[in-house]
Every structure is written in structure tokens, then in C-alpha cells.
C-alpha positions in Angstrom: -25.4 65.2 103.5 -23.6 63.7 106.6 -20.5 62.9 104.5 -19.6 66.6 104.6 -18.9 66.6 108.4 -17.6 63.0 108.7 -14.0 62.6 109.7 -11.9 61.0 106.9 -9.5 58.1 107.5 -6.6 59.1 105.2 -5.2 62.2 103.7 -1.9 62.8 101.9 -0.4 65.2 104.4 2.5 66.1 101.9 0.0 67.2 99.3 -1.9 69.3 101.9 1.3 71.2 102.6 2.5 71.5 99.0 -0.9 72.8 97.8 -0.8 75.4 100.5 2.8 76.4 99.8 2.1 76.6 96.1 -0.5 79.3 96.9 2.0 81.1 99.2 -0.3 80.7 102.3 0.6 80.5 105.9 -0.8 77.4 107.7 -2.3 79.5 110.6 -3.9 81.9 108.2 -5.5 79.0 106.3 -6.7 77.5 109.5 -8.5 80.7 110.5 -10.0 80.9 107.0 -11.7 77.5 107.0 -12.2 76.7 110.7 -13.5 78.4 113.8 -11.1 76.6 116.1 -8.3 78.5 118.0 -6.0 75.6 117.2 -3.8 75.6 114.1 -5.6 72.6 112.6 -3.9 72.9 109.2 -0.5 72.4 111.0 -2.0 69.3 112.7 -3.3 67.9 109.4 0.0 68.5 107.6 2.0 66.8 110.4 -0.3 63.8 110.9 -1.5 64.9 114.3 -5.2 64.9 113.3 -7.4 64.6 110.2 -9.8 67.0 108.6 -13.5 66.4 107.9 -14.9 66.1 104.4 -16.3 69.6 104.7 -12.9 71.0 105.6 -11.2 69.1 102.7 -13.8 70.7 100.4 -13.0 74.2 101.7 -9.2 73.5 101.2 -9.9 72.4 97.7 -11.7 75.7 96.9 -9.1 77.8 98.6 -6.1 76.1 96.9 -8.0 75.8 93.6 -7.2 72.1 93.1 -9.2 68.9 93.0 -10.2 67.2 96.3 -8.9 63.9 94.9 -5.3 65.1 95.0 -5.5 65.2 98.8 -6.2 61.5 98.8 -3.8 60.5 96.0 -0.7 58.6 97.0 1.3 60.4 94.3 3.0 63.7 95.5 1.8 66.8 93.6 4.5 69.0 92.0 5.8 72.0 93.8 5.6 75.3 92.1 9.0 76.9 91.6 9.9 79.6 94.0 9.7 83.1 92.6 12.2 85.5 94.2 10.4 88.3 96.1 12.2 91.6 95.6 9.5 93.8 97.1 10.1 96.4 99.8 7.5 97.8 102.1 4.6 95.6 101.0 1.8 94.4 103.2 2.3 90.7 104.0 -1.4 90.5 104.9 -2.1 90.7 101.1 0.5 88.3 100.0 -2.0 85.5 99.5 -3.4 87.6 96.6 0.0 87.7 95.0 0.5 84.0 95.3 -2.9 83.2 93.9 -1.9 85.3 90.9 1.4 83.4 90.6 -0.5 80.1 90.8 -2.8 81.2 88.0 0.1 82.2 85.8 2.0 78.9 86.5 -1.1 76.9 85.6 -1.4 78.7 82.3 2.3 78.2 81.6 2.0 74.4 82.2 -0.9 74.3 79.7 0.8 76.5 77.2 4.1 74.6 77.4 2.3 71.3 76.8 0.4 72.6 73.8 3.3 74.5 72.3 5.5 71.4 72.5 2.7 69.4 70.7 2.7 72.1 68.0 6.5 71.8 67.6 7.0 75.4 68.6 10.7 76.0 69.5 11.8 77.5 72.9 11.5 81.2 73.3 14.5 82.8 71.5 14.9 85.9 73.8 14.6 84.8 77.3 18.0 84.9 79.1 19.8 86.3 76.0 21.0 89.3 77.9 22.3 87.5 80.9 25.9 88.0 79.8 25.5 91.8 79.7 26.9 93.5 82.8 25.9 97.2 82.3 22.3 98.5 82.4 22.9 100.9 79.4 24.2 98.0 77.2 21.2 95.8 78.1 18.8 98.7 77.4 20.3 99.0 73.9 20.2 95.2 73.4 16.5 95.0 74.3 15.6 97.9 72.0 17.5 96.2 69.1 16.0 92.7 69.7 12.4 93.9 70.1 12.7 96.7 67.5 11.6 99.4 69.9 11.9 102.8 68.4 11.9 105.8 70.8 11.0 108.1 67.9 7.9 106.1 67.3 7.0 106.5 71.0 7.4 110.2 70.8 4.9 110.5 68.0 2.0 109.2 70.1 -0.1 112.2 71.3 -3.4 113.0 72.9 -5.3 111.8 75.9 -4.7 108.1 75.1 -1.0 108.4 74.2 0.3 106.5 77.3 -2.1 103.6 76.7 -1.1 103.5 73.1 2.6 103.5 74.1 2.1 100.6 76.5 0.2 98.7 73.9 3.0 99.4 71.4 5.6 98.0 73.8 3.5 95.0 74.7 2.9 94.1 71.0 6.7 94.3 70.4 7.2 91.7 73.1 4.3 89.5 72.0 5.7 89.4 68.5 8.5 87.3 70.0 6.3 84.9 72.0 6.4 86.8 75.3 3.1 86.5 77.1 1.9 89.7 78.8 -1.1 90.0 81.1 -2.5 92.2 83.8 -3.8 91.6 87.3 -7.4 90.4 87.5 -9.5 93.2 88.9 -11.2 91.1 91.6 -7.8 90.2 93.1 -7.5 93.9 94.1 -3.7 93.8 94.4 -2.5 97.2 95.6 0.3 98.9 93.7 2.6 99.1 96.7 2.2 95.3 97.1 3.1 94.5 93.5 3.8 96.5 90.3 5.1 93.7 88.1 5.8 90.0 87.9 8.0 87.9 85.7 7.9 84.1 85.6 10.3 82.4 83.3 9.4 79.4 81.1 11.4 78.0 78.2 8.3 78.1 75.9 6.1 80.8 77.4 7.7 83.4 79.6 5.1 85.5 81.3 5.0 89.2 82.4 2.1 90.5 84.5 1.5 94.2 85.2 -0.7 95.7 87.9 -3.7 97.1 86.1 -4.4 99.5 89.1 -1.2 101.3 88.5 -0.9 104.5 86.4 -0.2 103.9 82.8 3.1 105.8 82.9 4.1 103.6 85.8 3.0 100.5 83.9 5.3 101.5 81.0 8.3 101.7 83.4 7.3 98.4 85.1 7.0 96.7 81.7 10.5 97.6 80.7 11.7 96.6 84.2 10.2 93.1 83.8 11.6 92.8 80.2 15.0 93.3 81.8 14.2 90.4 84.1 13.2 88.3 81.1 16.4 89.1 79.2 18.4 88.2 82.3 16.1 85.2 83.1 15.7 86.3 86.7 12.2 85.5 87.9 10.8 88.2 90.2 8.0 89.8 92.1 8.5 93.5 92.0 7.1 96.7 93.5 10.0 99.0 92.6 9.6 102.0 90.3 12.8 103.9 91.2 16.1 103.4 89.5 18.0 105.3 92.3 19.7 103.3 95.1 18.0 105.2 98.0 16.9 102.2 100.0 19.5 99.7 101.1 16.8 97.0 101.3 16.3 97.0 97.6 17.9 94.0 96.0 20.7 94.7 93.5 18.9 92.8 90.8 16.0 95.2 91.1 18.3 98.2 91.0 19.9 96.9 87.8 16.5 96.3 86.1 15.3 99.8 87.2 18.4 101.3 85.6 17.7 99.4 82.4 14.2 100.8 82.3 15.6 104.3 82.9 18.2 103.9 80.2 15.8 102.5 77.6 13.0 105.0 78.2 15.1 108.1 78.8 18.5 107.6 77.2 21.2 109.9 78.6 22.1 111.2 75.1 18.5 112.6 74.8 19.3 115.4 77.3 21.6 118.0 75.9 20.7 121.0 78.1 23.0 121.8 81.1 20.0 122.1 83.5 16.3 121.5 83.3 13.4 123.2 85.2 9.8 122.4 86.0 8.5 123.5 82.6 11.1 121.3 80.9 10.0 118.3 83.0 6.3 118.9 82.2 7.2 118.9 78.5 9.5 115.9 78.7 6.7 113.9 80.4 4.4 114.4 77.5 7.1 113.6 75.0 8.4 110.3 76.6 5.0 109.3 78.1 6.4 108.6 81.6 5.7 110.4 84.9 7.1 113.7 85.9 8.5 112.2 89.0 10.4 109.7 86.9 11.7 112.4 84.6 12.8 114.4 87.7 14.7 111.5 89.2 16.3 110.6 85.9 17.5 114.2 85.4 18.7 114.4 89.0 20.6 111.2 88.5 22.3 112.8 85.5 23.1 116.0 87.4 20.8 117.9 85.2 18.9 119.7 88.0 20.4 122.6 89.9 21.3 121.6 93.4 19.6 124.6 94.9 16.3 123.6 93.1 16.2 119.9 93.9 14.3 119.8 97.2 11.7 122.4 96.1 11.2 120.9 92.7 10.8 117.4 94.1 8.2 118.5 96.7 6.2 120.4 94.0 6.1 117.4 91.7 5.3 115.0 94.4 2.3 117.1 95.6 1.1 117.5 92.0 1.4 113.7 91.4 -0.6 112.9 94.6 -3.3 115.5 93.6 -3.6 113.9 90.2 -3.9 110.4 91.6 -6.6 111.4 94.0 -8.5 113.2 91.2 -8.2 110.1 88.9 -9.3 107.7 91.6 -12.4 109.8 92.4 -13.4 109.9 88.8 -12.6 106.2 88.1 -15.7 104.1 87.4 -16.1 100.9 89.3 -16.6 97.5 87.7 -16.8 97.8 83.9 -17.5 95.1 81.4 -16.4 91.8 82.8 -15.4 90.3 79.5 -13.4 93.3 78.4 -11.6 93.3 81.8 -10.7 89.7 81.4 -9.5 90.1 77.8 -7.2 92.9 79.1 -6.0 90.8 82.0 -5.4 87.7 79.9 -3.4 89.6 77.3 -3.7 89.6 73.5 -1.3 86.7 72.9 -3.0 84.3 75.4 -6.5 85.2 74.2 -5.4 84.5 70.6 -3.7 81.2 71.5 -6.7 79.8 73.4 -9.3 81.2 70.8 -7.3 79.6 67.9 -7.2 76.3 69.7 -10.9 76.4 70.2 -11.6 77.5 66.6 -9.6 74.5 65.3 -11.6 72.1 67.7 -8.4 71.2 69.6 -10.1 72.1 72.9 -13.7 72.3 73.8 -15.8 75.3 74.9 -15.7 74.6 78.6 -11.9 74.2 78.7 -11.3 77.3 76.6 -13.7 79.4 78.7 -12.1 78.1 81.9 -8.7 79.1 80.6 -9.9 82.6 79.7 -12.1 83.1 82.7 -14.9 84.2 80.3 -16.8 82.9 77.3 -14.3 82.0 74.5 -17.0 83.0 72.0 -16.8 86.6 73.3 -13.1 86.9 73.0 
């Protein structure tokens, strides 16, 4: 149809800009994605220098995942809130993937908040409740008490799936208090170094997202880290997994939340020996379900490693970790069942909420399936 290449006569330039910024995209990058021109046409459209064609508007609509009609509306669309970015060493080339994920979470939160208000559900009772606590150790104890996390229960899990079971145990504890927990969607292909975890606050439906490509032991650490953000009500994009202040570029809020995770998962009073060696670390990793490298750094931080052994032991554990990662990646199957992957990414609480609304005829099949990114009848 000729309409697809016809120049339009009006476009809401503010909505063009806000829609792009809500997705965390650079105007030049968007221009290169949807046009073959060497000019930054998106900049021109957003500043009223020129106008796009219908075809280009359609491409923008798909890229930003919003209705084309909003580009012609005289009402200004709402800006997404800015999520503090505490990451260090990430590839900015992949940032559009992160912001697409944030956009997806924010859309879900808007829907959830609206429906929860209709149902008369009160605001989340735990978000921000630890903001008055100044010490990581005290916040770790506070979180354990509020969520009923029992370290002795974590120690009881054993076998090949123990880390997965521990992560599920921790997530369920959070979901019991209305905290939504999901994982990255596989097709987003977000690298671990670009994002390990994400927390977005909301009075009714605070949301934590973990990177499903990360090792389970690392996801356990990241989950507690993001819980610390939730209790402090400090939104964050994180890629940290190290409670030591070894990089001056790491934000103090990240360091604090890392220390909370270390204190909660490996309390200082659990380590009574004067010094620990490699066999101790191997054993502790199995008991606490976290990585050997994490155990090593925690013990080092507590001065529980002999100084003459530190460098050699760190090098040995790092090499062993890298070897295990390569081995797991080579064995890892590609793809998998799409519905199961989406159920895992959505999270148990979100799946249940949408499914219950559908079962009670409060929303239709299409809306429910769109929210879940898969058939609601298969969830």
C-alpha cells in the first residue's frame, strides 16, 4: 500500500522522544536500526526538523512496543521512572536489551497495580522497611526475620538440584509477602556481565528480576542483593557479585547490598575455625549452596585465610570456576520448552495472578496470554 511510504503531516515529537527514552535507546542507534540514511533522522523527527513516513512510524512502533496512535496523540505519554544504573564494566552496546526488559517489567507493574487496587489489596508491607538500618549485618538479620529465612533449612538441601531448590525456597519466601520475582527472558540474551539482577520498586508490586543465564549459586547471591535493595527501596540495575570494595567505581549502595548478601548467606558467627583451606572451602560451598569463590572472598574478608595462601588459593579456585563454567556451557542444551521457559521467566506469583484473573473471567484469553507471553491455558 502506498500509505506505508507516504510522508505524514503531523507527529507528536515529544512522544517520539519519550517512547525512545522509555526504552533506553540512543537516537542515532534507533535511526540506524530503522533507516538506511547516514543522517540521524530520529533526532530530526524529535526536534521538528523533518517528519517520518508511515513505514518509519510503523517500525518505531514495533521497536518501542507501543501503539502507532500514540505518535499522533496530542496527549503526552508518561515517562518511565529512571532506574539507577550501578553496573560496572558492562557493554553499552547491549543496553537496549536491559531497557527493553525494564520496559516490560514497568508495563506489568502498571497492570498489576491497577488490578491490585481494584481488589482492595494493601500496599506491600516490606518494601522500604529496612531503610532506617545503617549496618549491613543488621539489615541481613532484619530480612531473615521478616521473610522467615532459616539458614539451617538451606543447609538441609542436598544433591544435584540443591542450589535450584535453595533459590526456589528463597523466592517463595519473598513471594509469600507479595514480592514479584522473575527471570530474564531467554530471547533477550542478556549477558551476565551486563546484568545480574534488577529491582524496580512499586508500592503494590515490587519486582525483582534475575539473569537466568547466571550460575544458580550466583543467582542466590544476586537475589539476596536485590532483596536488600527492596528493603531499602533503592531501585537498581546491578551486575555486582562481590561484597569487597576492590573497585572504586562500584557505587556505595551496591557495596552495602553486597555486604548484606554476604552477611545473610554466610554469617560471621558460622565460622569458628582460625583458618580455612581449600578442602574447607569445597565443603562450605556444598553446605551453604554458594560458589567457592564467594566462600573464599568471604573468608578472606573475615581474615580466615592465611596470608601466605591467599594468592595461590584464589588462583586455584578461579581456574577451577572457569573450567566448570566452560564445561557447563558446552553441555547446556539450547532452546528448551518455550512455555516452561516463559513460566520460569514470569515467576510463580505473576503466573498465578494472571491465571486466577483469567479463571474468574476478569480478563480474556488474549489479554492473559499477552501478559504471560504464552498461552494462559498452559500455565
